[in-house]
N, C-alpha and C positions, 0 to 999 in steps of 0.2 A: 435227525429226523423227520418228517412227518406222512403220510400214506400217504402209495403210489399211488396216483391215477392208474385204473387197466385198463391202457388206453387197448395195447396189446391183443389182452382177452378176450376185450370186446368185440375187437375186427376180427378174431377168431371164429368167438362165436357164433357174426354176422354171416359170416363165409360158412360155416357149419348148416348152419339153415338155411341160407343155399341150393346149399347141395342137395341138402336129407329134402327139402317138397321140392325145390323144380332141378331133377339134377335131368331127367326123360329130357325137357325141357332145351336146357342146355347144349345134352347130347343132343338131341339131334339139330341145332343150332348151329354144331359145330360141324355136325355129319356132310351137314350141308354146305355148308362154308371152306370148312374141305375134298367135296364131291365138285364146286364151282370150280376151283385151284385149279384142282385136279384137271380138273375137261384144257381149263383153259391151255395149258402147259401138254396140253396132249394135241388141242387143238393145231399150235407151234407147234410141238416135234409134225409132225402128218410133214408138213414141209418140206423141202430141200432146204439143208444149209445156208447154200451158195445162193439159191432162190427168192431166202427169205432177206439177207443181206443184202441182195443188192435191189431191191425191191421194196425192203424201208429207207437202202440211199438211194434212191428213185424220188420217193415221195419225199422225204429232206428236201432234195436239189429240186427239184420243180417249189417249197414251201419259203425255204431262205432264200435261193436265188445264192448260194454260194459255192462254189467247188470245191474248193481246198478245202471246207468242213463237213461235203460229200466223200471226199479222198481220204480225209483223213480218216471215220465214225469207220469207213469200208476196212482200211490198214486195221485198225482195234476190234472192229466185227472178224478179222480173220485171224486178229493174234489171238484172241481168243478158240477159236475153232482148233487152231496149231494147239491154244497147251492144251485142251481138251475138258473144257470147261463150256462147252453150249448146252449144254443141258440143265447146268445148275442153273446158268448163265436168262432161260428160260424162266426158270422155275422163280428166282428174282426178280425178275422185270416185271408175271405176275401177280409175283408179294406184296407187290411193290403201290401196280397199277390198283388194284383189289382195294389196301387200304389209303390210297388216294383219293382213290373215289368214295368211300365211306366216309373218310373224316373231311371230302371239300360236301358230299351231301348232307352233311351232317354240321360241317362249321360253317356255311356261305350263313345259312341259313338261321341259325346260332344268330351269330353277327351282325344280318339284319336287323334281328326285333333288339338286339342289345343295342347298337348305334340309336334308333328308336326309342328304346324305351333307358334312361341313364341309370338308374336301379336296376337293373337286369343286369346292367356290366360291373354294379358294382360287386356283385353278389358275384358274379361269376371269376374276376380278377383273381380275387386268392384261387379258387380253382383251378383253373387255367394255371398259378406262380404255382401249385402243387408238380402237376401232371406232368411238366415241365423240369421243375426239381431234383422231386422224391424219383431215386438208383429204380435205375430199368430191376436191377435185380430183388427189390420189396413187392415190385406188383406184379413179374411173375410169377410166386407165390401164385395169390390166389385165382389166375387168367390159370393155370394147370392145373387146381386142385376144379374149378368150373368146367373148361373144358379139356381134357385130359390133355394129354400128348395130341401133339401132330403140327398141321400148319395152323387150324384151328385158333392158341392161343401167341401162338408169333400173330399176326394178326391185330390181334385184340388190343395187345402188347404196342404193335408197331402203333392201330390207332390210338388211341392211348398217349404216346407223345408226342405223333406228332398229329394230333386233332387242331392245340394252340394257336399254330398259329394259322388258318386258315380261318380263323376263328377272330382273332385280334386286327389281321391288314385284313380283312371283312369289316368289321366295326370301321377302321382309321380309313378304308375310303367311302363310305357313306355317309361319316362322322362330317367331313372333308368338303362334302360337296357344296361349295356355294349359297349362300341363303338366295341370291340375284335369279336363279336357276329357281330353286324353288318358291320362289315369288312367282317366275312369266309364270312355270307353269301353275298354280292357283289362277295366278291371272284373265287364265286361258280356259278351266275350268275343268284342269286335272279332277281325277281321281286319288286316291291314296297308293293304290293301284300302278298307275297310270304314272304319278311320275316318279314311282319306284325305278317299272319297266322302262322311260321314257327316258327321264331322268338319270333319277341316283345311279341306278346300275351300270351305263356305259359310261360315266365320267366318273365310277368308280374303279369299272374297269381289270385297268391298270396296278393299282392294289391289291383286289383280290388275285391277279394272274401270276403277283407276285409271294402273292401266302400261300397261294399252288404249288407253284416251286420251289418253295421252304419244301414243304408237306413235302414234299419227293423226297429233298435230299436226306431229311427228315430219317422218311419210311428205310430210306438209303441204307441210313448213316444204324439200322436197326436188327441189318439182315445175319449182322451176329449174333446176338446177345439172344434172337428171336431165334437160330439155329441151336440153344440149351432148351428148348422145349419141345423139341424137333422138330421144328418148321428142315425144310427143303430147300436147297438153295449155296448159292458160296457163300454162306455160313461156318456150313456141312464141314467142308476141309478143309475151315480155319482151325477149328474146334479139336479138327482130325489131327492137324498140324499143332494143334498148342500141346496135346497128350501125348503126341511120338517128339517131339518136341522136330519137326520132321521142316527143315529150315528152307527147301528146293516148294515142298508143297505148299506153303506159306506165304510167303512169296508169292508165289505165281496166286495163290486165288487174291492175294492183297490187291498183286498188280492188274487182276480182273475185275475188283469190283469200283477203282481205280476209275477203268476204259470204261461201263456202265457208266457212274455217278459220269463224264467229263459228257459222254454221247448222252447220258438226259438232261446235262446241263445247256447242252447246243439244240437237245429239240426245244427247253424252256424260251430257250433267250427268242426264239420264233418271231419275230411281231410282225402286223397285218402289213401289206405294202404302205394301205392312204387310209386315216384314220376316221372311222365316221363319224361328222358331223350328230352332236342330239338335237334330234326333234322333237319336236310332241305333233304327236294326227293331228291332221290338218282338218280331221270334223271337226276335234274343238274346239279348234278359232272358228269354223264358219256356228259351229253351232251356239260361243259367244256372241259373235257377231249379233248373228238372228235373237 
C-alpha cells in the first residue's frame, strides 16, 4: 500500500483555520441572514392566512388567466392550513426564496462570464459537478462548524446544492444566441453591454428562467436536509416523525411539501402572454447611419 494522501486532514485544517480567524465574521453573517429570514416569516405571518391565500390566488389568476390552476392552488393552501402546517410552510417558502435569490444573483452573472470566456467554464465544470454530486451530508459538517445551528447553514447548504442550475442554464442560453443576431448588433455599432442587455439576455431569457425553475425545485428538495442543521420549516416535522416513527405526522408533512412543490411549479410555469421581440436601441441605428 502506498502512502495515503491526507485529503481529509487538509480540509479539516482549512475549516479549523477559517473558524479560528474568521469566526466573528461568519457569526455576523449567520445572524444577519437568520434575522432577515425571521423578519420575512414574521411579515408573512402577520397577515391573516385566508387573506394571504386569497391575495396570492388572485395574483396567480391575473398572471396566468387559468381559473383551474387558481382553484387547485386555493384548495391546496386550505388543506395546508387545515393540517396545521401553515407557519412551517411560510418558513419553507422564505428559505426557498432566499436561497433562490442568492443562487440566481450569483449564478446568472457567473454563467454570463462563463459564456463569454470558455476557459472560465472549463474551470467551472468540475466545480459544478462536485457541488451537485457530493453527498449533501458531507458539506453540512463544515457549514455547521462555520455558521452554527439555525437557518443560515440551511440556506448556505441549499445554495451550494442549487447554484449550479442557474450557472449552467445561463451559460447554455447565452452560448446559444445565434451569431447572426450578434453580427446585426455589431453592424449597428452596439457596445458589448448593449449586445448583452438588448440581444443576448432577451434571447436567453427562456433558458435562464428554466434554470431558475430548477433552482427553486432543488432548493425545495433540501428542506429536510436543512432541518438537520436547525433550519425551521417543513423539514422539522419530517425529522421528528422519522425519530418517533410517527407515520401520520410524516405522511402529512410529506403531502404538504408536495403541495408546496406543485404550487411553486405552477407559478414558475407562467409565461408572458406576448413575447417581446429582440430590439436594438434606435439611437444606435441613427448613430450608425450618421
